[in-house]
N, C-alpha and C positions, 0 to 999 in steps of 0.2 A: 923380382924382375918387373920392369915397367913395360906396359903394352900401350900401343896407340890403336885407335879405332881401326885404321887401315890394316892392322895385323889380324883383326878379328872378324872382318866382313869379307864378302866375296863381291867381285864385279859381276853384276847380273847381265852384262851385255850378251853373253852366250846362252842366256836362259830364255825360254819361252814363257814370259810372265803370265800371259793369258792361261796357258796350260797349268802353270804352277797354282794360280788362283782357283782354277776350276774344281779341284778336289777339296778346297776349303771354303767354297761359297756358303755352306751352311753356317760358318762361323764369321765370315767377312762381309756380311751384307751391309753393315754400316761403315765400311772403310772405303775411302776414295782413292788411295794411292799407296805405293810402296815407298818407304823411306830408305831401307836397306835390308839386306839378308846377311845373317851371321854365318860364319863358317860351319856352325853346328846346325844349320838349316832352319833357324828361327827367322820369322819375318817381323820387321818393325814397320808399322803402317800409320798413315795419316787418316784419322777418322773424319767423318762428316762434320763433327764438332771442332775440327782443327786440332784436336788432341792427338798424342802419339800413343799407339798401342803396341804391345809386345805379344805376338802369337808364338807360344811355345809348342813346337811340333812334337815334342816328346810327351806331352800331356793333353794337348788340345786347348789349353787355357789361353784366353785373350784378356790381357790386363792393361789398363790405362797406366802409363808410366810417366807421362809428361802432359802438361796442359797445352803446350805449343811446341813448335819445332825449336824455337829459341830456348825454351825451358829444357828440352832434351839436350841441346848443345851444352848447356850449363851442367846438367846431370852427368854427362859423359866425361866431365873433368874429374869426377870422383872415382877413385879406384874401387870402392865398394860396389858401385853400380856396374862397372866393367866386369868385376868378378862375378857378380850375380847374373847378369844378362848374357855374358859371352863365355864364361868358364875358360879364361885364358890359360890357366895352368894345364887343363886337360888338352887344349889345342897344342900347347907346347909339347906335352908328352906324346901326342899323336904324331906330330911332325918329327920328333926325336926318334920315334919308332919306325920312321920311313913311310908313314902314311901321309903322303903329300897330295893335295888337291890339284886336279887338272882344272882348266878354265870353266868347264861346264859342271863341276861337281861341288857338293857339300858333304860334310860328315853326316852319316846316318847310323842309327842304331839297328843292329840285327834284330834285337828285341826291344821294343819301346819301354822306357822306364815306367810308364803308366800301367803296363801289364807285367811288370816284374823284371825288366831288363836293368842292367847296371850301367853306371857312368864309368865304364872301364875301357881301356884300350882294346881289349879283346872283343867287346860288344859294339865297337864303332868302326865303320869302314867308309872310305871315300866312295861316293856313288853319284850317278847322274842326278842333277837337281830335280828333273821332272819325275824320276822314279821315287826319290825321297818324298817329295810333296804329295804325290799320288798315294804312296803306301801309308805315310803317316796320317794324311787327311782322311782316307777311307777307314783306317783302324779307329782313329779318334772319334769319327762320326758314329761308327757302329757301337762303340762302347760308352758314348756320352751319357746315356740314361741308365746304365747298369749301376746297381747299388755297390757301394764300397765293399771290397772283399770278394766280389764275384771272381771265380777262377776263370781265367782266359789264358790260352796258350797259343800265341801266334808268333812265329819266328820268320824273319826274312833271310833268305839265302841268296847271296850275290851270285849271279850267273857267270 
């Protein structure tokens, strides 16, 4: 199945971008703007160096993926990049299971993969974007300096 970028990102007009960024300031200090937000709640950002960075909210990793916005546009034409950055098959499964996003929502993990959660339909729910970014940002900040293998057990329960 072929996916288009618009099928994999959300319209942030219903989001409080300042609020979303606030829980991630510890990781975003060298970023100057938002490029887009994926349905799985990752941010793609424009850095101070005009490169494009991918913030993975399931792990807290910030990775340079393109040297410029035009370079990103070129990379987005490759299915391998779309598969890696947006997990379209998982989004398709979530939507087929009736987990449809409302305008202010993204998909969020009940238990983040970085602390043992799975990339499964059962572990992912639509949730308000502000809650997703606050939850994932706080958890990732708290565990960022823990040694690999440290046992952590934090689970989010939708109210």
